[in-house]
mmCIF file of the N, C-alpha and C atoms, coordinates in Angstrom:
data_MODEL
# 
_entry.id   MODEL 
# 
loop_
_atom_site.group_PDB 
_atom_site.id 
_atom_site.type_symbol 
_atom_site.label_atom_id 
_atom_site.label_alt_id 
_atom_site.label_comp_id 
_atom_site.label_asym_id 
_atom_site.label_entity_id 
_atom_site.label_seq_id 
_atom_site.pdbx_PDB_ins_code 
_atom_site.Cartn_x 
_atom_site.Cartn_y 
_atom_site.Cartn_z 
_atom_site.occupancy 
_atom_site.B_iso_or_equiv 
_atom_site.pdbx_formal_charge 
_atom_site.auth_seq_id 
_atom_site.auth_comp_id 
_atom_site.auth_asym_id 
_atom_site.auth_atom_id 
_atom_site.pdbx_PDB_model_num 
ATOM 1   N N  . UNK A 1 1  ? 166.830 57.053 122.820 1.00 0.00 ? 1  UNK A N  1 
ATOM 2   C CA . UNK A 1 1  ? 166.228 56.773 124.147 1.00 0.00 ? 1  UNK A CA 1 
ATOM 3   C C  . UNK A 1 1  ? 167.945 56.626 125.269 1.00 0.00 ? 1  UNK A C  1 
ATOM 4   N N  . UNK A 1 2  ? 168.816 56.018 124.074 1.00 0.00 ? 2  UNK A N  1 
ATOM 5   C CA . UNK A 1 2  ? 169.896 55.809 124.724 1.00 0.00 ? 2  UNK A CA 1 
ATOM 6   C C  . UNK A 1 2  ? 170.439 57.326 125.135 1.00 0.00 ? 2  UNK A C  1 
ATOM 7   N N  . UNK A 1 3  ? 170.390 57.894 124.070 1.00 0.00 ? 3  UNK A N  1 
ATOM 8   C CA . UNK A 1 3  ? 170.980 59.279 124.070 1.00 0.00 ? 3  UNK A CA 1 
ATOM 9   C C  . UNK A 1 3  ? 170.469 60.376 125.304 1.00 0.00 ? 3  UNK A C  1 
ATOM 10  N N  . UNK A 1 4  ? 169.072 60.414 125.644 1.00 0.00 ? 4  UNK A N  1 
ATOM 11  C CA . UNK A 1 4  ? 168.673 61.040 127.120 1.00 0.00 ? 4  UNK A CA 1 
ATOM 12  C C  . UNK A 1 4  ? 169.464 60.785 127.794 1.00 0.00 ? 4  UNK A C  1 
ATOM 13  N N  . UNK A 1 5  ? 169.103 59.041 128.119 1.00 0.00 ? 5  UNK A N  1 
ATOM 14  C CA . UNK A 1 5  ? 169.632 59.222 129.209 1.00 0.00 ? 5  UNK A CA 1 
ATOM 15  C C  . UNK A 1 5  ? 171.400 59.111 129.508 1.00 0.00 ? 5  UNK A C  1 
ATOM 16  N N  . UNK A 1 6  ? 172.296 59.168 128.949 1.00 0.00 ? 6  UNK A N  1 
ATOM 17  C CA . UNK A 1 6  ? 173.488 59.534 128.635 1.00 0.00 ? 6  UNK A CA 1 
ATOM 18  C C  . UNK A 1 6  ? 173.972 60.859 129.373 1.00 0.00 ? 6  UNK A C  1 
ATOM 19  N N  . UNK A 1 7  ? 172.868 61.763 128.302 1.00 0.00 ? 7  UNK A N  1 
ATOM 20  C CA . UNK A 1 7  ? 173.011 63.037 128.692 1.00 0.00 ? 7  UNK A CA 1 
ATOM 21  C C  . UNK A 1 7  ? 172.537 63.427 130.242 1.00 0.00 ? 7  UNK A C  1 
ATOM 22  N N  . UNK A 1 8  ? 171.063 62.932 130.762 1.00 0.00 ? 8  UNK A N  1 
ATOM 23  C CA . UNK A 1 8  ? 170.855 63.243 132.053 1.00 0.00 ? 8  UNK A CA 1 
ATOM 24  C C  . UNK A 1 8  ? 172.453 62.386 132.901 1.00 0.00 ? 8  UNK A C  1 
ATOM 25  N N  . UNK A 1 9  ? 172.921 61.234 132.804 1.00 0.00 ? 9  UNK A N  1 
ATOM 26  C CA . UNK A 1 9  ? 173.521 60.938 133.938 1.00 0.00 ? 9  UNK A CA 1 
ATOM 27  C C  . UNK A 1 9  ? 174.837 62.046 133.723 1.00 0.00 ? 9  UNK A C  1 
ATOM 28  N N  . UNK A 1 10 ? 175.096 62.803 132.668 1.00 0.00 ? 10 UNK A N  1 
ATOM 29  C CA . UNK A 1 10 ? 176.238 63.944 132.656 1.00 0.00 ? 10 UNK A CA 1 
ATOM 30  C C  . UNK A 1 10 ? 175.626 65.388 133.248 1.00 0.00 ? 10 UNK A C  1 
ATOM 31  N N  . UNK A 1 11 ? 174.619 65.550 132.973 1.00 0.00 ? 11 UNK A N  1 
ATOM 32  C CA . UNK A 1 11 ? 174.013 66.888 133.443 1.00 0.00 ? 11 UNK A CA 1 
ATOM 33  C C  . UNK A 1 11 ? 173.958 66.730 135.109 1.00 0.00 ? 11 UNK A C  1 
ATOM 34  N N  . UNK A 1 12 ? 174.509 65.793 135.705 1.00 0.00 ? 12 UNK A N  1 
ATOM 35  C CA . UNK A 1 12 ? 173.988 65.555 137.255 1.00 0.00 ? 12 UNK A CA 1 
ATOM 36  C C  . UNK A 1 12 ? 174.123 67.254 138.168 1.00 0.00 ? 12 UNK A C  1 
ATOM 37  N N  . UNK A 1 13 ? 173.323 67.654 138.941 1.00 0.00 ? 13 UNK A N  1 
ATOM 38  C CA . UNK A 1 13 ? 173.355 69.098 139.900 1.00 0.00 ? 13 UNK A CA 1 
ATOM 39  C C  . UNK A 1 13 ? 173.998 68.804 140.705 1.00 0.00 ? 13 UNK A C  1 
ATOM 40  N N  . UNK A 1 14 ? 174.554 67.488 141.299 1.00 0.00 ? 14 UNK A N  1 
ATOM 41  C CA . UNK A 1 14 ? 174.692 66.909 142.576 1.00 0.00 ? 14 UNK A CA 1 
ATOM 42  C C  . UNK A 1 14 ? 176.656 67.752 142.258 1.00 0.00 ? 14 UNK A C  1 
ATOM 43  N N  . UNK A 1 15 ? 176.700 68.735 143.958 1.00 0.00 ? 15 UNK A N  1 
ATOM 44  C CA . UNK A 1 15 ? 178.213 68.486 143.950 1.00 0.00 ? 15 UNK A CA 1 
ATOM 45  C C  . UNK A 1 15 ? 179.238 67.302 143.915 1.00 0.00 ? 15 UNK A C  1 
ATOM 46  N N  . UNK A 1 16 ? 180.503 67.942 143.761 1.00 0.00 ? 16 UNK A N  1 
ATOM 47  C CA . UNK A 1 16 ? 181.335 66.120 144.336 1.00 0.00 ? 16 UNK A CA 1 
ATOM 48  C C  . UNK A 1 16 ? 181.508 66.378 145.694 1.00 0.00 ? 16 UNK A C  1 
ATOM 49  N N  . UNK A 1 17 ? 181.501 65.148 145.997 1.00 0.00 ? 17 UNK A N  1 
ATOM 50  C CA . UNK A 1 17 ? 181.529 64.640 147.163 1.00 0.00 ? 17 UNK A CA 1 
ATOM 51  C C  . UNK A 1 17 ? 183.207 64.821 147.762 1.00 0.00 ? 17 UNK A C  1 
ATOM 52  N N  . UNK A 1 18 ? 183.204 65.722 149.574 1.00 0.00 ? 18 UNK A N  1 
ATOM 53  C CA . UNK A 1 18 ? 184.537 66.037 149.747 1.00 0.00 ? 18 UNK A CA 1 
ATOM 54  C C  . UNK A 1 18 ? 185.306 65.148 149.971 1.00 0.00 ? 18 UNK A C  1 
ATOM 55  N N  . UNK A 1 19 ? 186.521 64.886 150.036 1.00 0.00 ? 19 UNK A N  1 
ATOM 56  C CA . UNK A 1 19 ? 187.598 64.462 150.434 1.00 0.00 ? 19 UNK A CA 1 
ATOM 57  C C  . UNK A 1 19 ? 187.229 63.578 151.419 1.00 0.00 ? 19 UNK A C  1 
ATOM 58  N N  . UNK A 1 20 ? 188.133 62.697 152.384 1.00 0.00 ? 20 UNK A N  1 
ATOM 59  C CA . UNK A 1 20 ? 187.332 61.866 153.784 1.00 0.00 ? 20 UNK A CA 1 
ATOM 60  C C  . UNK A 1 20 ? 188.520 62.622 155.053 1.00 0.00 ? 20 UNK A C  1 
ATOM 61  N N  . UNK A 1 21 ? 189.359 63.549 154.374 1.00 0.00 ? 21 UNK A N  1 
ATOM 62  C CA . UNK A 1 21 ? 190.100 64.134 154.693 1.00 0.00 ? 21 UNK A CA 1 
ATOM 63  C C  . UNK A 1 21 ? 189.238 65.130 156.020 1.00 0.00 ? 21 UNK A C  1 
ATOM 64  N N  . UNK A 1 22 ? 188.764 65.762 154.996 1.00 0.00 ? 22 UNK A N  1 
ATOM 65  C CA . UNK A 1 22 ? 187.921 66.973 155.445 1.00 0.00 ? 22 UNK A CA 1 
ATOM 66  C C  . UNK A 1 22 ? 187.040 66.586 156.215 1.00 0.00 ? 22 UNK A C  1 
ATOM 67  N N  . UNK A 1 23 ? 186.812 65.311 156.443 1.00 0.00 ? 23 UNK A N  1 
ATOM 68  C CA . UNK A 1 23 ? 185.077 64.758 157.136 1.00 0.00 ? 23 UNK A CA 1 
ATOM 69  C C  . UNK A 1 23 ? 186.129 64.462 158.473 1.00 0.00 ? 23 UNK A C  1 
ATOM 70  N N  . UNK A 1 24 ? 187.466 64.886 158.743 1.00 0.00 ? 24 UNK A N  1 
ATOM 71  C CA . UNK A 1 24 ? 187.840 64.228 159.636 1.00 0.00 ? 24 UNK A CA 1 
ATOM 72  C C  . UNK A 1 24 ? 188.003 65.030 161.206 1.00 0.00 ? 24 UNK A C  1 
ATOM 73  N N  . UNK A 1 25 ? 187.417 66.099 160.969 1.00 0.00 ? 25 UNK A N  1 
ATOM 74  C CA . UNK A 1 25 ? 187.325 67.264 161.709 1.00 0.00 ? 25 UNK A CA 1 
ATOM 75  C C  . UNK A 1 25 ? 186.219 67.545 162.409 1.00 0.00 ? 25 UNK A C  1 
ATOM 76  N N  . UNK A 1 26 ? 185.812 67.644 163.980 1.00 0.00 ? 26 UNK A N  1 
ATOM 77  C CA . UNK A 1 26 ? 185.239 68.170 165.034 1.00 0.00 ? 26 UNK A CA 1 
ATOM 78  C C  . UNK A 1 26 ? 183.964 68.915 164.112 1.00 0.00 ? 26 UNK A C  1 
ATOM 79  N N  . UNK A 1 27 ? 183.012 68.602 164.335 1.00 0.00 ? 27 UNK A N  1 
ATOM 80  C CA . UNK A 1 27 ? 181.958 69.602 164.531 1.00 0.00 ? 27 UNK A CA 1 
ATOM 81  C C  . UNK A 1 27 ? 181.097 70.359 165.865 1.00 0.00 ? 27 UNK A C  1 
ATOM 82  N N  . UNK A 1 28 ? 180.815 71.491 165.689 1.00 0.00 ? 28 UNK A N  1 
ATOM 83  C CA . UNK A 1 28 ? 180.522 72.134 167.312 1.00 0.00 ? 28 UNK A CA 1 
ATOM 84  C C  . UNK A 1 28 ? 179.105 72.630 166.731 1.00 0.00 ? 28 UNK A C  1 
ATOM 85  N N  . UNK A 1 29 ? 178.070 72.130 167.476 1.00 0.00 ? 29 UNK A N  1 
ATOM 86  C CA . UNK A 1 29 ? 176.677 73.008 167.818 1.00 0.00 ? 29 UNK A CA 1 
ATOM 87  C C  . UNK A 1 29 ? 176.675 73.538 168.652 1.00 0.00 ? 29 UNK A C  1 
ATOM 88  N N  . UNK A 1 30 ? 175.638 74.576 168.373 1.00 0.00 ? 30 UNK A N  1 
ATOM 89  C CA . UNK A 1 30 ? 175.382 75.263 169.583 1.00 0.00 ? 30 UNK A CA 1 
ATOM 90  C C  . UNK A 1 30 ? 174.149 76.316 169.191 1.00 0.00 ? 30 UNK A C  1 
ATOM 91  N N  . UNK A 1 31 ? 173.945 77.523 170.176 1.00 0.00 ? 31 UNK A N  1 
ATOM 92  C CA . UNK A 1 31 ? 172.990 78.573 169.170 1.00 0.00 ? 31 UNK A CA 1 
ATOM 93  C C  . UNK A 1 31 ? 174.433 79.888 169.882 1.00 0.00 ? 31 UNK A C  1 
ATOM 94  N N  . UNK A 1 32 ? 173.604 80.948 169.040 1.00 0.00 ? 32 UNK A N  1 
ATOM 95  C CA . UNK A 1 32 ? 174.395 82.434 168.919 1.00 0.00 ? 32 UNK A CA 1 
ATOM 96  C C  . UNK A 1 32 ? 173.709 83.265 170.142 1.00 0.00 ? 32 UNK A C  1 
ATOM 97  N N  . UNK A 1 33 ? 174.570 84.114 170.115 1.00 0.00 ? 33 UNK A N  1 
ATOM 98  C CA . UNK A 1 33 ? 173.521 84.860 171.128 1.00 0.00 ? 33 UNK A CA 1 
ATOM 99  C C  . UNK A 1 33 ? 172.145 85.814 170.284 1.00 0.00 ? 33 UNK A C  1 
ATOM 100 N N  . UNK A 1 34 ? 171.857 85.128 169.388 1.00 0.00 ? 34 UNK A N  1 
ATOM 101 C CA . UNK A 1 34 ? 170.057 85.907 168.686 1.00 0.00 ? 34 UNK A CA 1 
ATOM 102 C C  . UNK A 1 34 ? 169.284 84.341 169.076 1.00 0.00 ? 34 UNK A C  1 
ATOM 103 N N  . UNK A 1 35 ? 170.261 83.690 169.574 1.00 0.00 ? 35 UNK A N  1 
ATOM 104 C CA . UNK A 1 35 ? 168.742 82.175 169.725 1.00 0.00 ? 35 UNK A CA 1 
ATOM 105 C C  . UNK A 1 35 ? 169.276 80.902 168.416 1.00 0.00 ? 35 UNK A C  1 
ATOM 106 N N  . UNK A 1 36 ? 169.759 81.797 167.439 1.00 0.00 ? 36 UNK A N  1 
ATOM 107 C CA . UNK A 1 36 ? 170.212 80.482 165.999 1.00 0.00 ? 36 UNK A CA 1 
ATOM 108 C C  . UNK A 1 36 ? 170.661 79.187 166.074 1.00 0.00 ? 36 UNK A C  1 
ATOM 109 N N  . UNK A 1 37 ? 170.288 78.387 165.972 1.00 0.00 ? 37 UNK A N  1 
ATOM 110 C CA . UNK A 1 37 ? 171.292 77.398 165.958 1.00 0.00 ? 37 UNK A CA 1 
ATOM 111 C C  . UNK A 1 37 ? 172.684 77.411 165.155 1.00 0.00 ? 37 UNK A C  1 
ATOM 112 N N  . UNK A 1 38 ? 173.698 77.072 165.313 1.00 0.00 ? 38 UNK A N  1 
ATOM 113 C CA . UNK A 1 38 ? 175.067 77.082 164.549 1.00 0.00 ? 38 UNK A CA 1 
ATOM 114 C C  . UNK A 1 38 ? 175.306 75.965 164.694 1.00 0.00 ? 38 UNK A C  1 
ATOM 115 N N  . UNK A 1 39 ? 176.300 75.739 163.401 1.00 0.00 ? 39 UNK A N  1 
ATOM 116 C CA . UNK A 1 39 ? 177.332 74.545 163.362 1.00 0.00 ? 39 UNK A CA 1 
ATOM 117 C C  . UNK A 1 39 ? 178.426 74.798 162.763 1.00 0.00 ? 39 UNK A C  1 
ATOM 118 N N  . UNK A 1 40 ? 179.365 74.848 163.251 1.00 0.00 ? 40 UNK A N  1 
ATOM 119 C CA . UNK A 1 40 ? 180.766 75.022 162.807 1.00 0.00 ? 40 UNK A CA 1 
ATOM 120 C C  . UNK A 1 40 ? 182.047 74.073 162.911 1.00 0.00 ? 40 UNK A C  1 
ATOM 121 N N  . UNK A 1 41 ? 182.863 73.674 161.934 1.00 0.00 ? 41 UNK A N  1 
ATOM 122 C CA . UNK A 1 41 ? 184.112 72.866 162.542 1.00 0.00 ? 41 UNK A CA 1 
ATOM 123 C C  . UNK A 1 41 ? 185.029 73.739 163.156 1.00 0.00 ? 41 UNK A C  1 
ATOM 124 N N  . UNK A 1 42 ? 185.756 72.788 163.226 1.00 0.00 ? 42 UNK A N  1 
ATOM 125 C CA . UNK A 1 42 ? 186.872 73.535 164.373 1.00 0.00 ? 42 UNK A CA 1 
ATOM 126 C C  . UNK A 1 42 ? 188.061 74.456 163.606 1.00 0.00 ? 42 UNK A C  1 
ATOM 127 N N  . UNK A 1 43 ? 188.090 73.882 162.346 1.00 0.00 ? 43 UNK A N  1 
ATOM 128 C CA . UNK A 1 43 ? 189.083 75.046 161.481 1.00 0.00 ? 43 UNK A CA 1 
ATOM 129 C C  . UNK A 1 43 ? 188.578 76.303 160.396 1.00 0.00 ? 43 UNK A C  1 
ATOM 130 N N  . UNK A 1 44 ? 187.217 76.643 161.248 1.00 0.00 ? 44 UNK A N  1 
ATOM 131 C CA . UNK A 1 44 ? 186.215 77.031 160.410 1.00 0.00 ? 44 UNK A CA 1 
ATOM 132 C C  . UNK A 1 44 ? 186.251 77.765 159.178 1.00 0.00 ? 44 UNK A C  1 
ATOM 133 N N  . UNK A 1 45 ? 185.907 76.395 158.480 1.00 0.00 ? 45 UNK A N  1 
ATOM 134 C CA . UNK A 1 45 ? 185.896 76.384 157.202 1.00 0.00 ? 45 UNK A CA 1 
ATOM 135 C C  . UNK A 1 45 ? 184.307 75.927 156.529 1.00 0.00 ? 45 UNK A C  1 
ATOM 136 N N  . UNK A 1 46 ? 183.611 75.577 157.441 1.00 0.00 ? 46 UNK A N  1 
ATOM 137 C CA . UNK A 1 46 ? 182.460 74.619 157.031 1.00 0.00 ? 46 UNK A CA 1 
ATOM 138 C C  . UNK A 1 46 ? 182.050 75.342 158.380 1.00 0.00 ? 46 UNK A C  1 
ATOM 139 N N  . UNK A 1 47 ? 180.672 75.139 157.969 1.00 0.00 ? 47 UNK A N  1 
ATOM 140 C CA . UNK A 1 47 ? 179.420 75.772 158.470 1.00 0.00 ? 47 UNK A CA 1 
ATOM 141 C C  . UNK A 1 47 ? 178.121 76.390 158.248 1.00 0.00 ? 47 UNK A C  1 
ATOM 142 N N  . UNK A 1 48 ? 177.371 76.205 159.491 1.00 0.00 ? 48 UNK A N  1 
ATOM 143 C CA . UNK A 1 48 ? 175.881 77.082 159.159 1.00 0.00 ? 48 UNK A CA 1 
ATOM 144 C C  . UNK A 1 48 ? 175.331 78.274 159.817 1.00 0.00 ? 48 UNK A C  1 
ATOM 145 N N  . UNK A 1 49 ? 173.840 78.288 159.618 1.00 0.00 ? 49 UNK A N  1 
ATOM 146 C CA . UNK A 1 49 ? 172.983 78.738 160.640 1.00 0.00 ? 49 UNK A CA 1 
ATOM 147 C C  . UNK A 1 49 ? 171.629 77.913 160.691 1.00 0.00 ? 49 UNK A C  1 
ATOM 148 N N  . UNK A 1 50 ? 171.136 77.312 161.435 1.00 0.00 ? 50 UNK A N  1 
ATOM 149 C CA . UNK A 1 50 ? 170.027 76.501 160.894 1.00 0.00 ? 50 UNK A CA 1 
ATOM 150 C C  . UNK A 1 50 ? 168.401 76.877 162.139 1.00 0.00 ? 50 UNK A C  1 
ATOM 151 N N  . UNK A 1 51 ? 167.582 76.934 161.608 1.00 0.00 ? 51 UNK A N  1 
ATOM 152 C CA . UNK A 1 51 ? 166.525 76.988 162.420 1.00 0.00 ? 51 UNK A CA 1 
ATOM 153 C C  . UNK A 1 51 ? 166.015 76.428 163.452 1.00 0.00 ? 51 UNK A C  1 
ATOM 154 N N  . UNK A 1 52 ? 166.824 75.002 163.255 1.00 0.00 ? 52 UNK A N  1 
ATOM 155 C CA . UNK A 1 52 ? 166.313 74.693 164.936 1.00 0.00 ? 52 UNK A CA 1 
ATOM 156 C C  . UNK A 1 52 ? 167.475 73.200 165.049 1.00 0.00 ? 52 UNK A C  1 
ATOM 157 N N  . UNK A 1 53 ? 167.440 73.057 166.558 1.00 0.00 ? 53 UNK A N  1 
ATOM 158 C CA . UNK A 1 53 ? 168.455 71.766 166.404 1.00 0.00 ? 53 UNK A CA 1 
ATOM 159 C C  . UNK A 1 53 ? 168.454 70.849 165.782 1.00 0.00 ? 53 UNK A C  1 
ATOM 160 N N  . UNK A 1 54 ? 167.518 70.140 165.476 1.00 0.00 ? 54 UNK A N  1 
ATOM 161 C CA . UNK A 1 54 ? 167.333 68.992 164.567 1.00 0.00 ? 54 UNK A CA 1 
ATOM 162 C C  . UNK A 1 54 ? 168.415 69.033 163.370 1.00 0.00 ? 54 UNK A C  1 
ATOM 163 N N  . UNK A 1 55 ? 167.824 70.072 162.414 1.00 0.00 ? 55 UNK A N  1 
ATOM 164 C CA . UNK A 1 55 ? 168.526 70.408 161.176 1.00 0.00 ? 55 UNK A CA 1 
ATOM 165 C C  . UNK A 1 55 ? 169.917 70.650 161.606 1.00 0.00 ? 55 UNK A C  1 
ATOM 166 N N  . UNK A 1 56 ? 170.342 71.144 162.760 1.00 0.00 ? 56 UNK A N  1 
ATOM 167 C CA . UNK A 1 56 ? 171.734 71.947 162.581 1.00 0.00 ? 56 UNK A CA 1 
ATOM 168 C C  . UNK A 1 56 ? 172.413 69.806 163.129 1.00 0.00 ? 56 UNK A C  1 
ATOM 169 N N  . UNK A 1 57 ? 171.695 69.073 163.757 1.00 0.00 ? 57 UNK A N  1 
ATOM 170 C CA . UNK A 1 57 ? 172.028 68.015 163.889 1.00 0.00 ? 57 UNK A CA 1 
ATOM 171 C C  . UNK A 1 57 ? 172.629 67.374 162.625 1.00 0.00 ? 57 UNK A C  1 
ATOM 172 N N  . UNK A 1 58 ? 171.836 67.219 161.579 1.00 0.00 ? 58 UNK A N  1 
ATOM 173 C CA . UNK A 1 58 ? 171.451 66.827 160.316 1.00 0.00 ? 58 UNK A CA 1 
ATOM 174 C C  . UNK A 1 58 ? 172.723 67.135 159.551 1.00 0.00 ? 58 UNK A C  1 
ATOM 175 N N  . UNK A 1 59 ? 172.721 68.122 159.185 1.00 0.00 ? 59 UNK A N  1 
ATOM 176 C CA . UNK A 1 59 ? 173.884 68.515 158.901 1.00 0.00 ? 59 UNK A CA 1 
ATOM 177 C C  . UNK A 1 59 ? 175.190 68.333 159.327 1.00 0.00 ? 59 UNK A C  1 
ATOM 178 N N  . UNK A 1 60 ? 174.871 68.605 160.579 1.00 0.00 ? 60 UNK A N  1 
ATOM 179 C CA . UNK A 1 60 ? 176.754 67.930 161.093 1.00 0.00 ? 60 UNK A CA 1 
ATOM 180 C C  . UNK A 1 60 ? 176.890 66.394 161.094 1.00 0.00 ? 60 UNK A C  1 
ATOM 181 N N  . UNK A 1 61 ? 175.874 65.750 161.112 1.00 0.00 ? 61 UNK A N  1 
ATOM 182 C CA . UNK A 1 61 ? 176.177 64.371 160.902 1.00 0.00 ? 61 UNK A CA 1 
ATOM 183 C C  . UNK A 1 61 ? 176.176 64.158 159.297 1.00 0.00 ? 61 UNK A C  1 
ATOM 184 N N  . UNK A 1 62 ? 175.835 64.469 158.247 1.00 0.00 ? 62 UNK A N  1 
ATOM 185 C CA . UNK A 1 62 ? 175.762 64.368 156.960 1.00 0.00 ? 62 UNK A CA 1 
ATOM 186 C C  . UNK A 1 62 ? 177.753 65.182 156.657 1.00 0.00 ? 62 UNK A C  1 
ATOM 187 N N  . UNK A 1 63 ? 177.835 65.958 156.814 1.00 0.00 ? 63 UNK A N  1 
ATOM 188 C CA . UNK A 1 63 ? 179.331 66.627 156.750 1.00 0.00 ? 63 UNK A CA 1 
ATOM 189 C C  . UNK A 1 63 ? 180.735 65.751 157.466 1.00 0.00 ? 63 UNK A C  1 
ATOM 190 N N  . UNK A 1 64 ? 180.085 65.454 158.464 1.00 0.00 ? 64 UNK A N  1 
ATOM 191 C CA . UNK A 1 64 ? 181.201 64.142 159.056 1.00 0.00 ? 64 UNK A CA 1 
ATOM 192 C C  . UNK A 1 64 ? 181.039 63.191 158.813 1.00 0.00 ? 64 UNK A C  1 
ATOM 193 N N  . UNK A 1 65 ? 180.091 62.047 158.065 1.00 0.00 ? 65 UNK A N  1 
ATOM 194 C CA . UNK A 1 65 ? 180.930 61.274 157.738 1.00 0.00 ? 65 UNK A CA 1 
ATOM 195 C C  . UNK A 1 65 ? 179.851 60.492 158.608 1.00 0.00 ? 65 UNK A C  1 
ATOM 196 N N  . UNK A 1 66 ? 178.436 61.032 159.373 1.00 0.00 ? 66 UNK A N  1 
ATOM 197 C CA . UNK A 1 66 ? 177.754 60.168 160.113 1.00 0.00 ? 66 UNK A CA 1 
ATOM 198 C C  . UNK A 1 66 ? 178.651 59.347 161.263 1.00 0.00 ? 66 UNK A C  1 
ATOM 199 N N  . UNK A 1 67 ? 179.301 60.143 161.868 1.00 0.00 ? 67 UNK A N  1 
ATOM 200 C CA . UNK A 1 67 ? 179.987 60.060 163.131 1.00 0.00 ? 67 UNK A CA 1 
ATOM 201 C C  . UNK A 1 67 ? 179.802 61.183 164.528 1.00 0.00 ? 67 UNK A C  1 
ATOM 202 N N  . UNK A 1 68 ? 178.903 60.094 165.397 1.00 0.00 ? 68 UNK A N  1 
ATOM 203 C CA . UNK A 1 68 ? 177.971 60.742 166.017 1.00 0.00 ? 68 UNK A CA 1 
ATOM 204 C C  . UNK A 1 68 ? 179.379 61.561 167.430 1.00 0.00 ? 68 UNK A C  1 
ATOM 205 N N  . UNK A 1 69 ? 180.625 61.074 167.139 1.00 0.00 ? 69 UNK A N  1 
ATOM 206 C CA . UNK A 1 69 ? 181.324 61.264 167.954 1.00 0.00 ? 69 UNK A CA 1 
ATOM 207 C C  . UNK A 1 69 ? 182.285 62.232 168.124 1.00 0.00 ? 69 UNK A C  1 
ATOM 208 N N  . UNK A 1 70 ? 182.497 62.501 166.765 1.00 0.00 ? 70 UNK A N  1 
ATOM 209 C CA . UNK A 1 70 ? 183.057 63.990 166.002 1.00 0.00 ? 70 UNK A CA 1 
ATOM 210 C C  . UNK A 1 70 ? 182.169 65.362 165.857 1.00 0.00 ? 70 UNK A C  1 
ATOM 211 N N  . UNK A 1 71 ? 180.754 65.482 166.335 1.00 0.00 ? 71 UNK A N  1 
ATOM 212 C CA . UNK A 1 71 ? 179.625 66.563 166.848 1.00 0.00 ? 71 UNK A CA 1 
ATOM 213 C C  . UNK A 1 71 ? 179.560 66.475 168.236 1.00 0.00 ? 71 UNK A C  1 
ATOM 214 N N  . UNK A 1 72 ? 180.025 67.561 169.005 1.00 0.00 ? 72 UNK A N  1 
ATOM 215 C CA . UNK A 1 72 ? 179.877 68.501 170.124 1.00 0.00 ? 72 UNK A CA 1 
ATOM 216 C C  . UNK A 1 72 ? 179.153 69.210 170.504 1.00 0.00 ? 72 UNK A C  1 
ATOM 217 N N  . UNK A 1 73 ? 178.378 69.245 171.201 1.00 0.00 ? 73 UNK A N  1 
ATOM 218 C CA . UNK A 1 73 ? 177.247 70.212 171.611 1.00 0.00 ? 73 UNK A CA 1 
ATOM 219 C C  . UNK A 1 73 ? 178.095 71.804 172.448 1.00 0.00 ? 73 UNK A C  1 
ATOM 220 N N  . UNK A 1 74 ? 177.539 72.639 171.997 1.00 0.00 ? 74 UNK A N  1 
ATOM 221 C CA . UNK A 1 74 ? 178.899 74.031 173.078 1.00 0.00 ? 74 UNK A CA 1 
ATOM 222 C C  . UNK A 1 74 ? 177.267 73.905 173.807 1.00 0.00 ? 74 UNK A C  1 
ATOM 223 N N  . UNK A 1 75 ? 177.439 74.637 175.452 1.00 0.00 ? 75 UNK A N  1 
ATOM 224 C CA . UNK A 1 75 ? 176.892 74.491 176.370 1.00 0.00 ? 75 UNK A CA 1 
ATOM 225 C C  . UNK A 1 75 ? 176.234 76.081 176.289 1.00 0.00 ? 75 UNK A C  1 
ATOM 226 N N  . UNK A 1 76 ? 177.539 76.998 175.874 1.00 0.00 ? 76 UNK A N  1 
ATOM 227 C CA . UNK A 1 76 ? 177.395 78.150 175.886 1.00 0.00 ? 76 UNK A CA 1 
ATOM 228 C C  . UNK A 1 76 ? 177.016 78.900 174.459 1.00 0.00 ? 76 UNK A C  1 
ATOM 229 N N  . UNK A 1 77 ? 177.546 79.732 174.193 1.00 0.00 ? 77 UNK A N  1 
ATOM 230 C CA . UNK A 1 77 ? 176.948 81.035 173.112 1.00 0.00 ? 77 UNK A CA 1 
ATOM 231 C C  . UNK A 1 77 ? 178.361 80.430 171.960 1.00 0.00 ? 77 UNK A C  1 
ATOM 232 N N  . UNK A 1 78 ? 177.782 80.226 170.901 1.00 0.00 ? 78 UNK A N  1 
ATOM 233 C CA . UNK A 1 78 ? 178.694 79.586 169.906 1.00 0.00 ? 78 UNK A CA 1 
ATOM 234 C C  . UNK A 1 78 ? 178.529 80.760 168.626 1.00 0.00 ? 78 UNK A C  1 
ATOM 235 N N  . UNK A 1 79 ? 179.370 81.583 168.239 1.00 0.00 ? 79 UNK A N  1 
ATOM 236 C CA . UNK A 1 79 ? 178.629 82.457 167.380 1.00 0.00 ? 79 UNK A CA 1 
ATOM 237 C C  . UNK A 1 79 ? 179.421 81.809 165.795 1.00 0.00 ? 79 UNK A C  1 
ATOM 238 N N  . UNK A 1 80 ? 178.577 82.335 164.577 1.00 0.00 ? 80 UNK A N  1 
ATOM 239 C CA . UNK A 1 80 ? 178.956 81.788 163.358 1.00 0.00 ? 80 UNK A CA 1 
ATOM 240 C C  . UNK A 1 80 ? 180.145 82.619 162.922 1.00 0.00 ? 80 UNK A C  1 
ATOM 241 N N  . UNK A 1 81 ? 181.015 82.432 162.088 1.00 0.00 ? 81 UNK A N  1 
ATOM 242 C CA . UNK A 1 81 ? 182.232 82.595 161.510 1.00 0.00 ? 81 UNK A CA 1 
ATOM 243 C C  . UNK A 1 81 ? 182.793 81.730 160.425 1.00 0.00 ? 81 UNK A C  1 
ATOM 244 N N  . UNK A 1 82 ? 183.110 81.862 159.776 1.00 0.00 ? 82 UNK A N  1 
ATOM 245 C CA . UNK A 1 82 ? 184.028 80.964 158.599 1.00 0.00 ? 82 UNK A CA 1 
ATOM 246 C C  . UNK A 1 82 ? 185.069 81.779 158.293 1.00 0.00 ? 82 UNK A C  1 
ATOM 247 N N  . UNK A 1 83 ? 186.210 80.802 158.470 1.00 0.00 ? 83 UNK A N  1 
ATOM 248 C CA . UNK A 1 83 ? 187.276 81.521 158.064 1.00 0.00 ? 83 UNK A CA 1 
ATOM 249 C C  . UNK A 1 83 ? 187.747 82.430 159.001 1.00 0.00 ? 83 UNK A C  1 
ATOM 250 N N  . UNK A 1 84 ? 189.332 83.648 158.277 1.00 0.00 ? 84 UNK A N  1 
ATOM 251 C CA . UNK A 1 84 ? 189.577 84.435 159.478 1.00 0.00 ? 84 UNK A CA 1 
ATOM 252 C C  . UNK A 1 84 ? 189.219 84.460 160.433 1.00 0.00 ? 84 UNK A C  1 
# 
């Protein structure tokens, strides 16, 4: 029984937590030109497309350590692009 428990704890499929420095950037939420909900960080390193505002906001809050002041709603078009 002890062997099974130790194997389960070693085989976790959860990704490692991000460093706190990464959570210090602002996250922008808005819609793109096709009406999709977009989340993007200010550095262009993190983000995604979402089916609704609620899912976009949920992702943004998880990514930034649940800091509502670091989430900014963009009134205009916000296109999704990561990196360069």
